[in-house]
C-alpha positions as CSV (number, residue, x, y, z in Angstrom):
1,M,79.6,84.7,96.2
2,K,81.2,83.0,99.1
3,I,82.5,85.4,102.1
4,A,85.1,83.0,103.5
5,I,87.3,84.8,106.6
6,Q,87.3,81.7,108.1
7,D,90.7,81.5,110.5
8,R,90.6,85.2,110.6
9,V,91.4,86.7,114.0
10,V,89.0,89.4,115.1
11,I,88.7,91.3,118.5
12,L,85.5,92.6,119.1
13,T,84.0,95.1,121.4
14,G,81.0,95.8,123.0
15,A,80.6,92.0,122.3
16,A,78.0,91.2,125.2
17,S,74.8,92.4,124.1
18,G,73.0,94.3,121.0
19,I,74.9,94.5,117.9
20,G,77.7,93.1,119.4
21,L,76.2,89.6,120.6
22,A,75.0,89.5,117.2
23,C,78.4,90.2,115.6
24,L,80.0,88.0,117.8
25,K,77.8,84.8,116.7
26,A,78.7,85.7,113.5
27,F,82.3,86.1,113.3
28,A,82.2,83.3,115.5
29,A,80.2,81.1,113.0
30,E,82.0,81.6,110.4
31,G,85.2,80.4,111.6
32,C,87.2,83.4,113.0
33,A,88.9,83.1,116.0
34,V,87.4,86.1,118.3
35,V,88.3,87.8,121.6
36,A,85.2,89.1,122.9
37,V,85.3,92.1,124.8
38,D,83.3,93.7,127.1
39,I,82.9,95.3,130.5
40,N,80.2,93.7,131.9
41,S,81.7,90.3,132.8
42,T,78.2,88.3,133.5
43,Q,77.2,88.9,130.5
44,L,80.2,88.7,128.7
45,D,80.6,84.9,130.0
46,Q,77.4,84.3,129.0
47,A,77.7,85.8,125.7
48,V,80.9,83.3,124.8
49,A,79.1,80.5,125.7
50,A,75.9,81.1,123.6
51,A,79.0,81.5,120.8
52,A,80.8,79.0,119.6
53,G,84.0,78.2,117.8
54,R,87.1,79.8,119.2
55,V,86.2,82.5,121.4
56,V,87.9,84.0,124.4
57,A,86.9,86.9,126.6
58,Q,88.5,89.7,128.0
59,V,86.8,92.1,130.6
60,A,88.1,95.6,129.8
61,D,87.0,99.0,129.7
62,V,87.4,100.4,126.5
63,T,87.9,104.1,127.5
64,D,91.3,103.1,129.4
65,P,94.3,102.7,126.7
66,A,96.3,100.4,128.6
67,Q,93.2,97.5,128.5
68,V,93.1,98.1,125.0
69,Q,96.6,97.7,124.4
70,A,96.0,94.5,126.1
71,L,93.6,93.3,123.9
72,V,96.1,92.8,121.8
73,D,98.4,91.7,123.2
74,R,95.9,88.7,124.1
75,A,94.7,88.6,120.3
76,L,99.0,87.8,119.8
77,K,99.4,85.5,122.6
78,E,96.0,83.4,122.2
79,F,96.2,83.4,118.5
80,G,99.2,85.0,116.7
81,H,97.8,87.9,115.0
82,L,95.5,90.3,114.3
83,D,93.4,90.3,111.2
84,V,90.3,92.6,112.1
85,M,90.1,95.2,115.0
86,F,86.6,96.2,115.4
87,N,85.2,99.1,117.8
88,N,81.6,98.4,118.8
89,A,81.5,99.5,122.1
90,G,79.8,102.9,122.7
91,G,76.3,104.4,124.2
92,A,74.4,107.3,124.5
93,F,73.1,109.1,127.1
94,P,70.7,111.9,125.7
95,T,70.1,114.9,127.9
96,P,69.3,118.1,126.9
97,T,72.8,120.3,126.0
98,E,72.0,123.0,128.4
99,I,72.0,121.1,131.6
100,Q,74.6,117.9,130.8
101,S,77.7,118.1,133.1
102,I,80.7,118.4,131.8
103,E,81.9,114.9,132.9
104,D,79.1,113.5,131.5
105,Y,80.3,114.9,128.1
106,R,83.6,113.9,129.0
107,R,82.6,110.4,129.7
108,I,81.0,110.5,126.4
109,V,83.1,111.5,124.3
110,A,85.9,108.6,125.8
111,L,83.3,105.8,125.5
112,N,82.5,107.0,121.7
113,L,85.4,108.8,120.3
114,D,88.4,108.3,122.7
115,S,88.4,104.1,123.1
116,V,88.3,104.0,118.9
117,Y,91.3,105.6,119.1
118,Y,92.8,103.3,121.0
119,G,91.5,100.4,119.5
120,I,93.5,102.1,116.3
121,H,96.3,102.9,118.2
122,A,97.3,99.6,119.1
123,A,96.3,97.4,116.4
124,L,97.5,99.5,114.4
125,P,101.6,98.8,114.5
126,V,100.9,94.7,114.2
127,M,98.4,95.3,110.9
128,L,101.5,97.5,109.5
129,A,104.0,94.7,110.2
130,Q,101.9,92.3,109.0
131,G,101.0,94.4,105.4
132,C,97.7,93.4,106.4
133,G,94.4,94.6,108.3
134,C,90.8,95.7,108.4
135,I,89.4,98.4,111.1
136,L,85.5,98.5,111.9
137,S,83.9,100.8,114.0
138,T,80.6,101.6,115.1
139,T,79.3,104.9,114.6
140,S,75.5,106.2,115.0
141,G,72.6,107.7,112.7
142,A,73.7,110.6,115.3
143,G,76.8,111.5,113.7
144,L,75.8,112.1,109.9
145,N,73.1,114.2,111.4
146,A,71.4,115.9,114.8
147,V,69.1,114.2,117.1
148,G,67.9,116.4,119.7
149,G,69.8,115.4,123.0
150,L,72.7,114.1,121.9
151,A,74.9,116.4,120.7
152,A,77.9,115.2,122.6
153,Y,77.0,112.0,121.4
154,G,76.6,113.0,117.4
155,A,79.7,114.8,117.7
156,A,81.8,111.6,119.3
157,K,80.0,109.6,116.4
158,A,81.1,112.2,113.8
159,G,84.7,112.3,115.1
160,V,84.7,108.2,114.5
161,I,83.7,108.5,110.7
162,S,86.2,111.4,110.3
163,L,89.3,109.2,112.7
164,M,88.1,106.2,110.4
165,K,88.1,108.0,107.0
166,S,91.8,109.4,107.7
167,V,93.5,105.9,108.6
168,A,92.1,104.8,105.2
169,T,93.7,107.3,103.3
170,E,97.0,107.3,105.2
171,F,97.1,103.8,105.4
172,G,95.8,102.0,102.8
173,G,98.7,101.8,100.6
174,R,100.3,99.7,103.7
175,G,97.3,97.3,103.5
176,I,94.7,98.7,105.7
177,R,91.0,99.1,105.6
178,A,89.0,101.1,107.7
179,N,85.1,101.3,106.8
180,T,82.4,102.6,109.8
181,I,79.2,101.0,110.1
182,S,76.0,103.2,111.3
183,P,73.1,101.8,112.3
184,G,69.5,103.2,112.4
185,P,66.9,102.3,114.7
186,M,67.7,98.4,115.7
187,D,65.0,96.4,118.1
188,T,66.9,96.7,120.9
189,P,65.8,95.4,124.5
190,G,66.0,99.1,125.7
191,L,64.4,100.4,122.4
192,R,61.5,97.9,122.3
193,A,61.1,99.0,126.1
194,W,60.6,102.7,126.0
195,L,58.7,102.4,122.6
196,E,56.1,99.8,124.3
197,T,55.3,102.4,126.5
198,F,53.6,104.7,123.7
199,P,50.0,102.7,122.2
200,D,50.9,100.6,119.5
201,G,54.6,102.1,120.1
202,P,56.8,99.8,118.3
203,A,54.1,99.4,115.2
204,R,54.0,103.3,114.5
205,Y,57.6,104.0,114.9
206,S,58.5,101.1,112.5
207,R,56.5,102.4,109.8
208,Q,58.1,106.0,109.7
209,V,61.1,103.9,108.6
210,P,60.8,103.7,104.6
211,S,61.5,100.0,104.9
212,G,59.3,99.7,107.3
213,R,60.8,97.9,110.7
214,L,63.3,98.1,112.9
215,G,66.7,96.6,112.3
216,T,68.4,94.0,114.0
217,G,71.5,93.0,115.5
218,E,72.0,90.2,112.3
219,D,71.5,93.3,110.2
220,I,75.2,94.7,110.9
221,A,76.7,91.1,111.7
222,H,76.3,90.9,108.0
223,T,77.6,94.1,106.8
224,A,80.9,93.6,109.1
225,L,81.2,90.0,107.9
226,F,81.2,91.1,104.8
227,L,83.9,94.0,105.2
228,A,86.3,91.6,107.1
229,S,86.0,89.6,103.7
230,D,88.7,89.6,101.1
231,A,84.9,90.4,98.8
232,A,85.3,94.3,100.2
233,A,88.7,94.2,99.6
234,Y,88.4,97.5,97.4
235,I,85.8,99.4,99.6
236,N,88.0,101.6,102.2
237,G,87.3,105.2,104.3
238,V,83.6,104.6,103.5
239,V,80.3,104.9,106.0
240,I,77.9,102.2,105.4
241,P,74.6,103.2,106.7
242,V,72.1,99.9,107.7
243,D,69.0,101.7,108.7
244,G,66.4,100.6,106.3
245,A,67.1,104.3,103.9
246,I,66.6,106.6,107.2
247,H,69.6,108.6,106.0
248,A,68.5,108.3,102.6
249,R,65.2,110.3,103.5
250,L,65.1,114.1,103.0
251,A,64.5,115.6,106.5
252,S,61.2,118.1,105.5
253,P,58.5,119.0,107.5
254,H,55.4,116.6,107.1
255,I,51.7,116.2,108.3
256,E,50.7,112.6,109.3
């Protein structure tokens, strides 16, 4: 099966590093036109330079609805239409709930949930006028099950899942698909640096993943390409864990 998505126009937030950078390279390599979005202008310029193809950079704070609307306006100005809105930007700031400030709580919800709503809200009028469109959002295992120290983040990511299901059911009959990708433990520089502070940390951590390894940005990118393509035309309103079977495993006490 060939996944043909060339010439589709994609807005991708959080595009400068990690999962976003892998997705940027993948969409560009498939011939898509991409509005690559990040708040870090230096990293974004480097990411765009590394992605061969029709890619334009747009520095934006996705917690600002006006700046998110400007992303859609830029896509229409540059490419004339919008096929995929990929709400990938987000971030966790682990803190015990009892000491987390209200300001940090609001910052986490703004980055991980409000920004997704803004992206949907800006993209929907264009997609509905076209009669078609694909909305993708990145959530987290913390939105599926609880993780200590990530109460606000997990609640925001669970909200993303609910929001995307609502969009799929409300607008599926009008040509809109809305699906969510839930990455598992990913081999990002930040996670690897933390794991390397423990003896044999990366290997010990990987052995606890049923598939025996950490995920990569490419694992998420391949899933996103499929969901954005016509090959996934009847997939709508779902959450796809890309996590090496972490979510599938029964969370019961065990002895190592």
